[in-house]
N, C-alpha and C positions, 0 to 999 in steps of 0.2 A: 432138837435145837442144835444148830452147828456150834462147834467150840473153836476157840481161837488161842493161839500161842504166839507170843512175841519174844524173840531172842535179840537182846541188845548186845552187840559185840563191839570189838575195838575198831573194826573197819566197816562192818555192815550191820543194819538193823533188818531183821527178817520177820515177816508175818505169815503164819500158816492158819488158815481157816478150813476145817474139815467138817463133813457131815457125819451122821451117826455110823456110817459104814467106812469111815476114814478116807473118803474120797476128797481130794483137795478142791475146795471152792476158790480159795485164794492162796497163792504161794509166792509172796512178793519179797523182793530184795532191793534195798536202797542203801546207798553208800553214805552213811553219816560221818564216817571217819572220826568217831568220838574220841579215839585215842591219839589224834593228831598232836604231836609234840609232847605226849605224855612221858615217853621214855626219858627225855632230857629234863623236863620240868617237874614231873611228879604231879601235875595238875591238868585238869580238863580246860581247854581254851574256850573263851567266850564264843568264838566262831563255830567250833565243833559242837558246843552245847546247843546253840541256836539252830544249826543245821539238823541235828538229831531230833530236837523237839518238833521241828516242822514235819519231819517224817512221821513221828508219833501222832501228830494231828491228822495226817493223811490216813494212817492205819486205823485210828479210832473211827473215822468216817467209813472206812471199808467194813469194819466190824459191825457197825450199826446198820450199814446197807444190807449185810447178809443176815441180820437178826441173830447174830451169835451172842452167846452169853458173855459175862465178864471175862476178859482174857486172862490167861496165866502169863505172867511176864517174868522172864529171867534175864539176868545180866552177867557178863563174864569178866575177863581180865581188866578191861579199862576201869570198870567201877570197883573191882577188887583192890586196885592199887592207887587210884586217884585220891589225893589228899582232900580235894574239894568235891567229892562225889555227890554230896547233898545238894550242891548248887544245881545239879542236873536232876537228881532223883525227885526232889520236892515238886518242881513244876511238871515233870514227866508223870508222876503219880496223880497229879491234879488233872492232867489231860486225859489219862486213861481211866481214872476212877478206881484204881486198884493198886495195891502195894507192888513194888518191884523186889524180887528176891535175887540178891547177889549170891550166886552159887559158887561153891569152892571148886577148885580145879578137879578134884577127884569126882565130884558130882557131875561135872561137865564130861569127864571121861566115861562115866557110867552111862550117861544119856547117849553119847556117841556110839558106844558099844550096843546099846539096845536098838538104836536105829539100824545099825549094820546087820545085827543078828536077825531082825525082822525083815529087812530088805532082801537078804541073801540066805534063806533057810537052807539052801543046798550046801552051805559051808559048815553046817553043824557036824561035829565029830572030827573036824579037821583043824589043826593048830593054825592060827593066823594072827596078825598084828593089825590093829586099827590105829590109824594116825589121823588126827583132826588138827590141821594147821589153821589157826586163826590169825587175827591181826596182831594180838599181843602175847598169845600163848599157844603151845602145841600139846595136845593130849595124846599119849601113847598107851594103848591098852593091849595086853597079850592075853590070848585065850588058848586053852588046850583043845578047844572044840566043844567043850561041855560047860566050862565055867571060866570066869575071868581069873587069871593067875597073877596079873599085876596091872595097875592103872596109875599113871603118873602124869602130872601137868608140869611142863617145862616153860620157863620164861623166854621162849623164842617164838616169833611169829612174823608174818609177812611185813607188817608195818614196822615193828620193832627192829627187825634186821635191816630194813631199808633205811630208816632214820638214823640208826646207830652206825652203819657201815657204808652203805651205798650212796654216798653224798655227791658223786660226780655223775654226769650224764653224757655218755654211758659210764658205768662204773670203771674205776681204775683197777689194775691187777692187784695192787696191795690192799685195796678195799675188799675185793672179793676174797683174797686169802684170809684176811682178818675175820670176815663173816663166816667162812667155812670152818676156821679154827674154833670159833665160838660155838657153832652148831655141833661140831664133833665133840667138844668138851662137854656140852650138855648131854649129848647122847651117851657119852662114855659112862655117865652115872647110872645108866639103866642096865639091868640084866634082861636081855632079850633072846628069844629063840633064833636060831639061824636057819636060813634056806626055807623060809615060810613066806606065804603070800602076804602082801601088805594091802589093806583096804583103806583108801583115802577118802575122807568125807569133807564136805564143805567146799567153799569157792575156789581155793587154790587147786584142789584135786580135780574138780570138774572143769576148771580152765585147762588143765593138762589134757583132759579128755576132749574138750572142745577143739583145742589146737590139733590134736591127733586126727580128729574127724573132719577138720576144716569147716566147722559150723559157723554160720554168719549171725546166728542169734542163739541165746541160751535156751535149751530145751531140756528140762529135767529128765525126761525119759531117755533121751539120746546120750546123755552123759552119765547115766547110771548103768554099771555093769561093763563099762569099757575096760579092756585089758591093755595096759601099756607096759612095754618092756623097760627095764632100767636104762638100757642104752638109748631108748627113745626119749626118756626123761632127761638124761644127760645132754642129749642133742638139743632139746628144747631150751634147757638152761644155758648152754654155751651160746646159743643164738641170742637169747635175751640179754646176756651180759655184754654183748657187743653192740646192742641196739640202743638208740636213744629212747626216751619215754615216748616221743612222738612216733617213732618207728614201731614200738610195741603197740601203741594205741591203734595203729593201722593194721595190725596183724590179725588175720582171721582167727576167731576163737577166743580172743582176749577182749573182755568187756572194757571199754575205754576207762571207766573209773578205777579199774584194777591195774592199769598199765604201769603206774609208777612204783607199785609194790610187789608185783607178781614174781619178779625174779627172786626176791627174798624168800617168798613162800615156796617156790619150786625148788630152791636150793635145799630147804629142809627135807622135802621128799627125796631128793636125789641122795642126800647123805644118809637118810634112814635106809634106803634101798641098798646102799653100799655097806652100811654098818651090819646088816643082817644077811647080806648076800641073797636078797629076795629074788625069786624068779620072775615076779610080775607085780604090778600095781593095778588093783581093780578100783575103779572110781565110783563114788556113791554121792548123789545129790542130797540124800536124806540124812541130815545131820542132827544136832541136838534138839532142834525144834520138833522133829519127827519122833525122836526118842521120848520126849515129853508127851506128845500126842498119843503114842502107843501106850505109855504108862497110864495115862488118864483113861483111855478106853478100857484097859484091863481092870481098872478100879471101878468103872461105872457099873451101876446095878443093872 
């Protein structure tokens, strides 16, 4: 029987349905923007809740269509911090028929690392850093090549940085400086290895890859394993910060629903690469949903 995983994030809701051999039958991404306005208000908005519940109705239909078992459902930063999270979780659980597990940031980091380690077995034995930039948080995981040496979740993300700092269209220089200062301050709290590869997972990282390759539509295989230099990431960010949202939306490689927040996410990758003097960013479409699928397959009899 196929199995299903749903990842409810601050910006996106993801559905992964795999068969017994871990071949993807459904790998869907929808932009619920559940964390819209959360950074300022501390609460989920009615609009964001309604939008995200509608996506879950679509996902339940897809799960049933593929005769998958009851899904495993995890949620991250938006539901970790929203004061009214139950207003969303109660109807969401009723739609899906299963409980939603709101996972800690350290658990999110663990799943991101599992996904990367399984996707790139050739990195085994080599120190590297995994960075998962989400909408509301960023997970940073260091490994010496054999084990995780540190795993931290930071309260910076594409949606959060955009809503807090990048309020003009295009952003003003003082807004950009304030955002970079906040990112650098958060990264300064971490002890990270230097001059090692960074592996970036999830939508911001794969958007960097899609722009680098000039893709017209998202293709998980084509954005996994792409190597992007720090200079190229800097160049992408500089261009985004001079563009309006409409101009970003028209840029090849940027999915239109990401256009308003992508600069905030790319800025986090750019600052991480500078912080550790990384030689390259390797991008990976397989994020925490895949980490959970790999774990479940390992536990299966």
